[in-house]
Z-matrix of the N, CA and C atoms (Angstrom, degrees):
N
C 1 1.398
C 2 1.523 1 106.07
N 3 1.316 2 116.40 1 136.98
C 4 1.509 3 119.69 2 179.33
C 5 1.583 4 110.59 3 -67.36
N 6 1.265 5 117.38 4 161.54
C 7 1.449 6 123.52 5 -178.49
C 8 1.550 7 106.66 6 -66.34
N 9 1.307 8 118.69 7 -31.50
C 10 1.524 9 120.36 8 -176.69
C 11 1.522 10 106.37 9 -70.34
N 12 1.332 11 118.72 10 -42.69
C 13 1.417 12 122.49 11 -178.75
C 14 1.587 13 110.11 12 -63.41
N 15 1.314 14 113.66 13 -43.13
C 16 1.479 15 117.99 14 177.47
C 17 1.509 16 111.54 15 -61.39
N 18 1.304 17 115.86 16 -43.25
C 19 1.471 18 120.02 17 179.40
C 20 1.537 19 111.78 18 -65.74
N 21 1.295 20 118.03 19 -41.94
C 22 1.507 21 120.71 20 175.78
C 23 1.516 22 110.16 21 -62.49
N 24 1.350 23 119.25 22 -41.94
C 25 1.422 24 122.86 23 176.91
C 26 1.549 25 113.77 24 -60.34
N 27 1.338 26 113.08 25 -42.03
C 28 1.440 27 118.27 26 177.94
C 29 1.494 28 112.74 27 -68.54
N 30 1.335 29 115.63 28 -38.94
C 31 1.492 30 120.15 29 175.15
C 32 1.500 31 112.70 30 -62.04
N 33 1.313 32 119.16 31 -36.89
C 34 1.401 33 124.80 32 178.95
C 35 1.533 34 110.17 33 -66.12
N 36 1.340 35 115.14 34 -43.19
C 37 1.433 36 121.31 35 179.45
C 38 1.597 37 106.24 36 -59.94
N 39 1.322 38 113.20 37 -56.35
C 40 1.441 39 117.24 38 -173.41
C 41 1.607 40 110.36 39 -62.91
N 42 1.288 41 116.84 40 -35.09
C 43 1.504 42 120.36 41 177.87
C 44 1.498 43 110.82 42 -61.19
N 45 1.366 44 117.65 43 -44.06
C 46 1.458 45 123.06 44 178.20
C 47 1.631 46 108.30 45 -65.12
N 48 1.254 47 118.79 46 -44.31
C 49 1.442 48 120.66 47 178.96
C 50 1.505 49 111.82 48 -60.51
N 51 1.354 50 115.97 49 -41.98
C 52 1.466 51 118.32 50 179.81
C 53 1.534 52 110.28 51 -71.03
N 54 1.257 53 119.58 52 -29.42
C 55 1.439 54 125.59 53 173.82
C 56 1.584 55 110.09 54 -59.79
N 57 1.354 56 114.69 55 -49.31
C 58 1.469 57 118.07 56 176.85
C 59 1.435 58 112.19 57 -61.78
N 60 1.353 59 120.88 58 -40.31
C 61 1.506 60 124.85 59 -179.70
C 62 1.483 61 108.76 60 -63.58
N 63 1.390 62 118.04 61 -40.83
C 64 1.424 63 119.68 62 178.29
C 65 1.473 64 113.90 63 -64.29
N 66 1.354 65 118.17 64 -35.16
C 67 1.463 66 122.01 65 -175.22
C 68 1.593 67 111.37 66 -84.79
N 69 1.290 68 117.34 67 -34.27
C 70 1.442 69 118.04 68 -173.56
C 71 1.571 70 117.53 69 -146.03
N 72 1.335 71 115.65 70 36.42
C 73 1.421 72 121.38 71 -175.32
C 74 1.521 73 111.40 72 -52.86
N 75 1.396 74 116.20 73 -45.17
C 76 1.445 75 117.29 74 -174.88
C 77 1.552 76 113.83 75 -83.43
N 78 1.296 77 115.51 76 -1.60
C 79 1.517 78 121.23 77 -178.11
C 80 1.550 79 107.64 78 -84.05
N 81 1.352 80 118.37 79 -19.53
C 82 1.521 81 118.59 80 -178.27
C 83 1.470 82 110.12 81 -69.27
N 84 1.318 83 115.92 82 128.54
C 85 1.437 84 123.97 83 -177.63
C 86 1.504 85 112.64 84 -80.92
N 87 1.380 86 112.62 85 -45.39
C 88 1.454 87 116.41 86 177.76
C 89 1.634 88 109.92 87 -88.23
N 90 1.255 89 115.01 88 146.95
C 91 1.407 90 118.59 89 -177.12
C 92 1.484 91 110.15 90 -106.24
N 93 1.363 92 115.77 91 65.14
C 94 1.501 93 120.98 92 178.64
C 95 1.559 94 107.89 93 -77.96
N 96 1.274 95 114.61 94 171.52
C 97 1.494 96 122.42 95 -176.42
C 98 1.521 97 110.85 96 -67.68
N 99 1.315 98 117.76 97 -30.64
C 100 1.501 99 119.50 98 175.40
C 101 1.481 100 114.96 99 -66.76
N 102 1.284 101 115.82 100 -19.66
C 103 1.494 102 117.55 101 178.61
C 104 1.483 103 114.38 102 -87.38
N 105 1.404 104 113.83 103 -0.25
C 106 1.463 105 121.60 104 178.58
C 107 1.521 106 112.09 105 -98.39
N 108 1.271 107 119.69 106 126.17
C 109 1.411 108 119.93 107 178.94
C 110 1.510 109 113.98 108 -61.97
N 111 1.253 110 120.17 109 -21.28
C 112 1.444 111 122.26 110 176.07
C 113 1.504 112 111.84 111 -64.26
N 114 1.296 113 119.69 112 -39.14
C 115 1.453 114 128.15 113 174.17
C 116 1.537 115 106.58 114 -48.92
N 117 1.322 116 118.52 115 -58.01
C 118 1.458 117 123.76 116 -178.06
C 119 1.455 118 113.84 117 -66.14
N 120 1.296 119 120.11 118 -34.82
C 121 1.464 120 123.02 119 173.50
C 122 1.550 121 110.49 120 -59.10
N 123 1.277 122 115.76 121 -45.56
C 124 1.557 123 116.51 122 178.89
C 125 1.508 124 109.36 123 -61.97
N 126 1.297 125 118.41 124 -40.57
C 127 1.544 126 122.45 125 179.16
C 128 1.570 127 107.12 126 -59.60
N 129 1.358 128 113.69 127 -45.83
C 130 1.459 129 118.67 128 -175.52
C 131 1.522 130 112.78 129 -66.34
N 132 1.326 131 112.61 130 -41.49
C 133 1.472 132 118.19 131 179.19
C 134 1.574 133 109.63 132 -63.91
N 135 1.172 134 115.33 133 -41.39
C 136 1.530 135 119.73 134 176.54
C 137 1.537 136 108.50 135 -62.18
N 138 1.257 137 118.16 136 -47.03
C 139 1.503 138 119.70 137 177.82
C 140 1.450 139 110.09 138 -60.58
N 141 1.381 140 119.91 139 -41.85
C 142 1.397 141 122.13 140 -175.06
C 143 1.625 142 108.43 141 -60.83
N 144 1.320 143 115.78 142 -42.81
C 145 1.469 144 117.46 143 -179.51
C 146 1.522 145 110.32 144 -66.55
N 147 1.329 146 120.08 145 -27.62
C 148 1.453 147 120.56 146 -179.83
C 149 1.499 148 112.45 147 -83.30
N 150 1.359 149 115.89 148 -17.86
C 151 1.456 150 118.66 149 -175.78
C 152 1.466 151 113.44 150 -117.60
N 153 1.286 152 122.28 151 26.13
C 154 1.460 153 125.11 152 -175.32
C 155 1.499 154 108.54 153 -64.09
N 156 1.278 155 119.22 154 -21.65
C 157 1.541 156 121.00 155 -178.80
C 158 1.488 157 113.25 156 -80.85
N 159 1.338 158 115.49 157 -4.03
C 160 1.496 159 118.98 158 -175.17
C 161 1.587 160 108.91 159 -125.99
N 162 1.335 161 111.02 160 109.71
C 163 1.464 162 118.16 161 -174.47
C 164 1.608 163 112.45 162 -65.96
N 165 1.279 164 115.71 163 -32.42
C 166 1.502 165 118.83 164 177.84
C 167 1.503 166 111.63 165 -64.83
N 168 1.277 167 115.88 166 -43.86
C 169 1.455 168 118.80 167 175.89
C 170 1.475 169 114.14 168 -64.35
N 171 1.360 170 117.84 169 -40.49
C 172 1.407 171 124.48 170 -178.55
C 173 1.531 172 107.48 171 -64.69
N 174 1.321 173 120.33 172 -41.70
C 175 1.497 174 120.67 173 175.30
C 176 1.495 175 114.23 174 -61.20
N 177 1.303 176 118.50 175 -38.87
C 178 1.421 177 126.91 176 177.14
C 179 1.497 178 112.81 177 -65.47
N 180 1.319 179 114.57 178 -40.18
C 181 1.469 180 119.02 179 177.24
C 182 1.532 181 109.81 180 -68.62
N 183 1.285 182 118.73 181 -41.05
C 184 1.487 183 126.00 182 179.63
C 185 1.517 184 106.37 183 -58.10
N 186 1.381 185 115.80 184 -49.04
C 187 1.460 186 118.24 185 -177.07
C 188 1.485 187 111.18 186 -60.81
N 189 1.296 188 118.29 187 -44.15
C 190 1.526 189 122.68 188 -179.67
C 191 1.573 190 110.31 189 -66.52
N 192 1.215 191 118.13 190 -36.13
C 193 1.433 192 122.24 191 177.10
C 194 1.576 193 109.60 192 -65.56
N 195 1.366 194 118.98 193 -36.54
C 196 1.363 195 124.26 194 178.47
C 197 1.619 196 109.28 195 -68.41
N 198 1.305 197 114.93 196 -39.89
C 199 1.412 198 117.49 197 174.33
C 200 1.505 199 115.27 198 -64.60
N 201 1.296 200 120.74 199 -36.10
C 202 1.395 201 126.82 200 173.54
C 203 1.492 202 112.34 201 -61.89
N 204 1.326 203 116.44 202 -41.18
C 205 1.440 204 123.90 203 -179.71
C 206 1.472 205 109.14 204 -62.06
N 207 1.343 206 115.74 205 -40.22
C 208 1.537 207 120.48 206 177.89
C 209 1.484 208 112.20 207 -69.42
N 210 1.292 209 121.01 208 -30.98
C 211 1.481 210 123.95 209 174.95
C 212 1.425 211 107.54 210 -65.48
N 213 1.337 212 121.86 211 -42.55
C 214 1.424 213 122.10 212 -174.94
C 215 1.478 214 114.21 213 -79.39
N 216 1.263 215 114.00 214 -34.26
C 217 1.511 216 122.64 215 175.74
C 218 1.501 217 112.27 216 -138.58
N 219 1.373 218 116.61 217 95.68
C 220 1.428 219 121.16 218 -179.63
C 221 1.571 220 113.75 219 -54.21
N 222 1.222 221 119.70 220 -19.97
C 223 1.491 222 121.81 221 -178.84
C 224 1.457 223 111.67 222 -88.22
N 225 1.337 224 120.25 223 -9.84
C 226 1.387 225 128.06 224 177.45
C 227 1.529 226 112.87 225 -64.89
N 228 1.316 227 117.43 226 127.83
C 229 1.480 228 118.23 227 179.35
C 230 1.503 229 103.72 228 -125.39
N 231 1.378 230 113.04 229 131.90
C 232 1.474 231 118.27 230 177.70
C 233 1.569 232 107.58 231 -134.45
């Protein structure tokens, strides 16, 4: 599988996880690492360094990072 397909697949996974956090972050009983926006931020930053040569992926990563910022601080605007 090409690096681009891998990156797109990882972005889809992260996008879905962020969607769940947006909908029900406070409903999670257990406090595992995947329930923490910081976990997903690390994954996105890693993906960003791997995909710096692709503007489309960079834009998607930036959008997901902005969504994570809103989860952590609803008053944050980016």
